[in-house]
C-alpha positions as CSV (number, residue, x, y, z in Angstrom):
1,M,11.8,-12.2,28.5
2,S,13.8,-14.6,26.4
3,S,16.3,-13.0,24.0
4,E,15.0,-15.5,21.4
5,A,11.4,-14.3,21.7
6,P,10.3,-12.1,18.8
7,F,9.7,-8.5,19.6
8,I,6.8,-8.5,17.1
9,Q,4.6,-11.5,16.4
10,A,1.7,-11.0,14.0
11,R,-0.8,-13.8,13.1
12,G,-3.6,-13.5,10.6
13,L,-3.5,-9.7,11.1
14,G,-6.2,-7.7,9.3
15,K,-7.8,-4.2,9.5
16,A,-11.1,-3.4,7.9
17,Y,-13.0,-0.1,7.6
18,A,-16.7,0.1,7.2
19,P,-18.1,2.8,4.8
20,L,-18.3,6.1,6.7
21,T,-21.9,6.9,5.8
22,G,-24.8,7.8,8.0
23,W,-24.4,6.7,11.6
24,N,-21.1,5.0,10.9
25,A,-19.6,8.4,10.2
26,L,-20.8,9.7,13.6
27,R,-19.6,6.5,15.3
28,H,-16.2,7.0,13.7
29,L,-15.9,10.5,15.1
30,F,-16.5,9.1,18.7
31,L,-14.1,6.1,18.1
32,L,-17.0,3.6,18.4
33,P,-17.1,0.4,16.5
34,A,-18.8,0.8,13.1
35,K,-21.9,-1.2,12.3
36,E,-22.0,-3.3,9.2
37,Q,-23.3,-1.3,6.3
38,G,-22.3,-1.8,2.7
39,Q,-19.0,-3.3,1.7
40,E,-16.0,-3.1,4.0
41,F,-12.6,-1.9,2.9
42,W,-9.7,-4.1,4.0
43,A,-6.6,-2.0,4.4
44,L,-4.7,-5.1,5.5
45,R,-5.6,-8.8,5.6
46,N,-4.2,-12.2,6.6
47,L,-0.7,-10.9,7.5
48,S,1.7,-13.1,9.6
49,F,5.3,-12.4,10.4
50,D,7.9,-12.2,13.2
51,L,10.5,-9.6,14.0
52,S,13.3,-10.7,16.3
53,R,15.7,-8.9,18.6
54,G,18.2,-6.6,16.8
55,K,16.7,-7.2,13.4
56,V,15.5,-4.6,10.8
57,L,12.4,-5.4,8.7
58,G,11.8,-3.0,5.8
59,I,8.4,-2.6,4.2
60,V,7.8,-1.7,0.5
61,G,4.7,-1.4,-1.6
62,N,2.7,1.1,-3.7
63,N,0.6,3.8,-2.1
64,G,-2.5,2.3,-0.5
65,S,-0.8,-1.1,0.0
66,G,-1.2,-1.1,3.8
67,K,2.3,0.0,4.9
68,S,1.2,2.8,7.3
69,T,-1.7,0.7,8.6
70,L,0.7,-2.0,9.6
71,L,2.9,0.4,11.5
72,Q,-0.2,1.9,13.2
73,L,-1.4,-1.5,14.3
74,T,2.1,-2.3,15.6
75,A,2.2,1.0,17.6
76,G,-1.2,0.3,19.1
77,L,-2.8,3.2,17.4
78,L,-5.3,1.0,15.6
79,R,-7.0,-2.2,16.7
80,P,-7.0,-5.3,14.5
81,S,-10.3,-6.3,12.8
82,E,-9.0,-9.9,12.7
83,G,-6.0,-11.8,14.0
84,H,-3.6,-10.4,16.5
85,I,-0.3,-8.6,16.9
86,K,1.9,-8.9,20.0
87,V,4.6,-6.4,20.7
88,Q,7.1,-6.7,23.5
89,G,9.2,-4.0,25.2
90,R,9.2,-0.3,24.8
91,C,8.1,1.0,21.4
92,S,9.2,4.3,19.9
93,A,7.2,5.4,16.8
94,L,7.9,8.0,14.1
95,L,4.8,7.6,12.1
96,E,4.0,11.3,11.3
97,L,6.0,14.4,11.6
98,G,5.4,16.1,14.9
99,A,2.8,13.7,16.0
100,G,2.1,14.3,19.7
101,F,3.8,17.8,19.6
102,N,1.8,20.7,20.8
103,P,2.2,23.4,18.2
104,E,2.0,26.2,20.7
105,F,4.8,24.8,22.9
106,S,8.5,25.3,22.1
107,G,10.7,22.5,20.9
108,R,12.3,22.2,24.3
109,E,8.9,21.9,26.0
110,N,7.7,19.3,23.5
111,A,10.9,17.2,23.9
112,L,10.4,17.1,27.7
113,H,6.7,16.2,27.3
114,S,7.3,13.5,24.7
115,S,10.0,11.9,26.9
116,T,7.5,11.5,29.7
117,I,5.1,9.9,27.2
118,Y,7.8,7.3,26.6
119,G,7.7,6.5,30.3
120,F,10.4,8.6,31.8
121,D,9.7,10.7,34.9
122,R,10.5,14.4,34.9
123,S,14.0,14.1,36.2
124,E,14.9,11.4,33.7
125,A,13.4,13.4,30.9
126,E,15.5,16.5,31.9
127,A,18.6,14.3,32.1
128,R,18.1,13.2,28.5
129,L,17.2,16.6,27.2
130,E,20.8,17.7,26.3
131,Q,21.3,14.5,24.2
132,I,18.0,15.2,22.4
133,L,18.9,18.8,21.7
134,A,22.4,17.9,20.5
135,F,21.1,15.4,18.1
136,A,18.3,17.6,16.7
137,D,20.8,20.5,16.3
138,I,18.3,23.2,15.5
139,G,20.0,25.9,17.4
140,D,17.9,28.8,18.9
141,H,14.8,27.4,17.2
142,I,14.5,24.9,20.1
143,D,12.9,27.7,22.2
144,A,10.5,28.8,19.5
145,P,7.0,27.3,19.1
146,V,7.1,24.2,16.9
147,K,4.2,25.7,14.8
148,T,7.0,27.9,13.3
149,Y,9.2,24.9,12.4
150,S,9.9,23.7,8.9
151,S,9.3,20.1,8.1
152,G,13.0,19.5,8.4
153,M,13.1,20.9,11.9
154,Y,10.1,18.7,12.8
155,A,11.9,15.7,11.6
156,R,15.1,16.5,13.5
157,L,13.3,17.0,16.8
158,A,10.9,14.0,16.4
159,F,13.7,11.6,15.5
160,A,16.0,12.9,18.3
161,V,13.3,12.3,20.9
162,A,12.4,8.9,19.5
163,V,16.0,7.5,19.4
164,N,16.9,8.8,22.8
165,A,14.0,7.0,24.4
166,D,16.1,3.8,24.5
167,P,13.3,1.8,22.7
168,D,13.3,-1.9,22.3
169,L,11.4,-1.4,19.0
170,L,11.6,1.6,16.6
171,L,8.9,2.2,14.0
172,V,9.8,4.6,11.2
173,D,7.4,5.7,8.4
174,E,9.3,7.7,5.7
175,V,10.0,10.5,8.2
176,L,13.7,10.3,7.2
177,A,12.9,11.4,3.7
178,V,12.6,14.9,5.2
179,G,15.8,16.8,6.0
180,D,19.1,17.4,4.5
181,V,21.6,14.7,3.5
182,A,23.8,15.3,6.6
183,F,20.9,14.8,8.9
184,Q,19.8,11.7,7.1
185,A,23.3,10.2,7.4
186,R,23.3,11.0,11.1
187,C,19.9,9.2,11.5
188,Y,21.1,6.1,9.7
189,R,24.3,6.0,11.8
190,R,22.1,6.1,14.9
191,I,19.9,3.3,13.5
192,E,23.0,1.2,13.0
193,E,24.1,1.8,16.6
194,M,20.6,0.9,17.9
195,K,20.5,-2.2,15.8
196,S,23.9,-3.3,17.2
197,R,22.6,-2.8,20.8
198,G,19.7,-5.1,20.1
199,T,16.9,-2.7,19.1
200,S,14.5,-4.1,16.6
201,I,13.4,-1.8,13.8
202,L,10.4,-1.8,11.4
203,F,10.5,0.9,8.8
204,V,8.8,2.0,5.6
205,S,10.9,3.6,2.9
206,H,10.8,4.3,-0.8
207,D,14.6,4.5,-0.7
208,L,15.4,1.0,-1.9
209,N,19.1,1.5,-1.5
210,N,18.7,2.2,2.2
211,L,16.4,-0.9,2.5
212,K,19.1,-3.0,1.0
213,M,21.8,-1.5,3.2
214,F,20.0,-1.7,6.6
215,A,17.2,-4.3,6.4
216,D,17.8,-7.9,7.3
217,E,14.5,-8.8,5.5
218,V,12.0,-6.9,3.4
219,L,8.3,-7.4,3.3
220,L,6.3,-6.5,0.1
221,L,2.7,-5.5,0.5
222,D,0.1,-5.1,-2.3
223,R,-3.4,-4.0,-1.6
224,G,-3.2,-5.2,2.0
225,Q,-1.7,-8.6,1.2
226,M,1.8,-9.8,1.8
227,L,3.3,-10.9,-1.6
228,A,6.8,-11.7,-0.4
229,K,9.1,-11.6,2.6
230,G,12.8,-12.4,2.7
231,D,16.2,-11.3,1.3
232,P,16.1,-7.6,0.6
233,R,17.5,-7.8,-2.9
234,Q,15.2,-10.5,-4.0
235,V,12.1,-8.9,-2.6
236,I,13.0,-5.5,-4.0
237,D,13.6,-7.1,-7.4
238,T,10.1,-8.6,-7.2
239,Y,8.8,-5.1,-6.3
240,L,10.5,-3.5,-9.3
241,E,9.3,-6.2,-11.6
242,R,5.7,-5.6,-10.5
243,L,6.2,-1.8,-11.1
244,A,7.7,-2.5,-14.5
245,N,4.7,-4.7,-15.5
246,T,2.0,-2.3,-14.2
247,P,-0.2,-1.6,-17.2
248,A,-0.1,1.9,-18.7
249,L,-3.2,4.1,-18.4
250,E,-5.9,3.6,-21.1
251,P,-5.3,6.2,-23.8
252,Q,-7.9,8.8,-24.7
253,G,-9.7,8.5,-27.9
254,R,-11.6,5.2,-27.5
255,G,-14.7,7.1,-28.6
256,Q,-15.1,9.9,-31.1
257,P,-13.1,12.9,-30.0
258,D,-14.6,16.3,-29.5
259,G,-13.7,19.0,-31.9
260,E,-10.1,18.9,-33.0
261,Q,-9.1,16.6,-30.1
262,A,-7.1,13.5,-31.3
263,G,-5.7,10.4,-29.6
264,G,-3.2,7.6,-29.9
265,R,-1.8,4.7,-28.0
266,F,1.6,3.1,-27.3
267,L,1.7,-0.6,-28.4
268,D,4.9,-1.6,-26.6
269,F,7.9,-0.2,-24.7
270,C,11.3,-1.7,-24.0
271,F,14.5,-0.6,-22.3
272,T,17.6,-2.4,-23.5
273,D,21.4,-2.4,-23.6
274,S,23.2,-1.7,-26.9
275,Q,22.9,-5.4,-27.8
276,G,19.1,-5.3,-27.5
277,N,18.9,-7.2,-24.1
278,A,16.2,-6.0,-21.7
279,V,17.7,-4.5,-18.6
280,Q,16.4,-4.0,-15.1
281,H,19.7,-3.1,-13.3
282,P,21.6,-0.8,-15.7
283,L,25.0,0.5,-14.8
284,A,25.5,4.1,-14.1
285,G,27.3,6.0,-16.9
286,E,26.6,3.4,-19.6
287,R,24.5,3.9,-22.8
288,Y,21.0,2.3,-23.1
289,V,18.2,2.4,-25.5
290,A,14.5,3.1,-24.9
291,E,12.1,2.1,-27.7
292,A,8.3,2.2,-28.2
293,E,5.8,1.9,-31.0
294,F,2.9,4.4,-31.3
295,E,-0.3,4.2,-33.2
296,A,-2.6,7.1,-34.1
297,L,-6.2,6.3,-33.3
298,Y,-7.4,9.5,-34.9
299,P,-5.8,12.1,-37.2
300,M,-3.1,13.9,-35.2
301,E,-2.1,17.3,-36.3
302,E,1.3,18.5,-35.0
303,P,2.0,15.6,-32.5
304,V,4.7,16.0,-29.9
305,F,6.7,13.1,-28.4
306,S,8.7,13.1,-25.3
307,L,11.1,11.0,-23.1
308,Q,11.1,11.4,-19.3
309,V,13.0,9.9,-16.4
310,Q,11.5,10.2,-12.9
311,T,12.2,9.0,-9.4
312,L,9.6,6.7,-7.9
313,Q,8.2,9.7,-6.1
314,G,7.5,11.5,-9.4
315,V,10.4,14.0,-9.3
316,V,11.4,14.7,-12.9
317,V,15.1,13.9,-13.4
318,Y,15.3,14.4,-17.2
319,D,12.7,15.5,-19.8
320,T,13.2,16.1,-23.5
321,S,10.8,16.3,-26.4
322,T,10.7,16.8,-30.2
323,L,9.4,20.3,-29.4
324,M,12.4,21.1,-27.3
325,K,14.7,19.8,-30.0
326,H,12.9,21.7,-32.7
327,Q,12.3,18.4,-34.4
328,P,9.0,18.6,-36.4
329,V,6.7,15.6,-36.5
330,R,4.4,15.3,-39.5
331,S,0.7,14.8,-39.0
332,L,-0.4,11.2,-38.5
333,K,-3.3,9.5,-40.2
334,V,-5.7,7.1,-38.5
335,G,-4.0,3.8,-37.9
336,E,-0.5,5.1,-38.8
337,R,2.3,3.9,-36.7
338,L,5.8,5.1,-35.9
339,R,8.7,3.8,-33.9
340,L,10.3,6.0,-31.1
341,R,13.9,5.3,-30.3
342,A,16.2,7.1,-27.9
343,E,19.7,6.4,-26.8
344,L,20.8,7.9,-23.5
345,T,23.6,7.8,-21.0
346,L,22.5,7.0,-17.5
347,N,24.5,9.5,-15.5
348,L,22.4,8.7,-12.5
349,A,23.1,8.0,-8.8
350,P,22.3,4.5,-7.6
351,G,18.7,3.8,-7.0
352,P,15.3,3.2,-8.6
353,F,13.9,5.3,-11.4
354,R,11.1,5.3,-14.0
355,I,11.5,5.9,-17.7
356,G,8.7,6.6,-20.1
357,F,7.7,8.0,-23.5
358,G,4.9,10.5,-23.8
359,A,2.6,11.8,-26.6
360,A,0.9,15.2,-26.9
361,I,-0.8,17.4,-29.4
362,L,-0.2,21.1,-29.7
363,E,-2.9,23.5,-28.6
364,G,-1.6,26.9,-29.6
365,E,2.0,26.9,-28.5
366,L,1.5,24.4,-25.6
367,P,1.4,20.6,-25.8
368,R,-1.6,18.8,-24.3
369,P,-0.4,15.4,-23.1
370,L,-2.4,12.3,-24.0
371,N,-3.1,9.6,-21.5
372,G,-1.7,6.1,-21.9
373,T,2.0,6.9,-21.6
374,P,4.0,3.7,-20.8
375,Q,6.7,3.5,-18.1
376,L,9.2,1.0,-17.0
377,T,11.0,0.9,-13.7
378,F,14.7,0.1,-13.4
379,E,17.4,0.3,-10.6
380,V,20.7,1.9,-11.4
381,I,23.8,0.1,-10.1
382,A,27.0,2.1,-9.7
383,Q,30.6,1.1,-8.7
384,Q,31.0,4.5,-7.1
385,P,28.6,5.2,-4.2
386,A,26.7,8.5,-4.7
387,Y,23.5,10.2,-3.4
388,G,20.9,12.3,-5.0
389,F,19.7,12.0,-8.6
390,A,22.7,12.6,-10.9
391,N,26.1,10.9,-10.9
392,L,28.7,13.5,-11.8
393,Y,31.6,11.1,-11.4
394,S,33.6,13.7,-9.5
395,N,37.2,12.9,-8.6
396,L,37.5,14.1,-5.0
397,E,41.1,14.5,-4.1
398,L,42.9,15.7,-1.0
399,H,46.1,17.7,-1.3
400,Y,47.9,18.5,1.9
401,E,50.2,21.5,2.2
402,N,53.3,21.4,4.3
């Protein structure tokens, strides 16, 4: 095999699913081809790309964009509905935690069994076992049934088995999001080592910093279609722009509300620096301004307004509201508008986040959120590397004693 030949070559790749109704549902259970019935759902369509030796291709996209389907096609777990994909060499896949593990077997037994699945005979699998156990580093749990494992233990063992199979191609689907920071750092060091030895890597991640750090190229998928492929920073910027321009949900209250229910809508939303310039890559530790205009569609008694920052996975990083600040808001008449403005310091670690305003009305002592809250996506840039959510700007010093 020529070293110049791509490890993955996909041309016009597509995967369609027929509606699982009637006989199609039974045929699906027995892994038989579905008969045409109703409208097909295309999880992936018309995708072409190459992945060369020793290169890392990252994949980004919203949920349902076809990322996992692509990895399953590459691993041979699914058959294409159209086009073809050619994969050379030994492939090691981490597509689901513990996939292929027998829950009744111990971690040690599963490690040996999984090694034989990768093509090693029993003696070779046993010779690799110590390396696997050392990398997984789960102590005495290695001899306990894996059904007793936490998700972090599953990740450790699955990754340890996969990377010690000497694959020509490694497929990773968000499995590294599980586990502690030290384990993740160990995994990425191993990925760097594998890449330097010529292993090709295809991986899905919502951690855009890691994509920029490890990927040679990034592929952006949206509803099964490839929107962009190329330089990681440029493609990720395109992805963030699309997230930022995603329309907000339609607000409640288009029709007459029931009882005392009331509704409103946000007319615009912007995130700027102190000079009023829109920003997409704010600097950690600097002050920025979020602004939006709100219109009451119906009379609103005791409205509550909030500001929230989240990760792309929906983890709340910061949340404040007029209720928390004991800041009363007078009732709003139909068609009345108000301007929301919040200055905030972004003491955040590098990475992508969402920021948005929210509106609610009080029901008793609890606020009931209204739909239609707008959000913008931005990516924090920092001079000091940091991991996690917050940037505490610690001054780590070493003082040696004689």
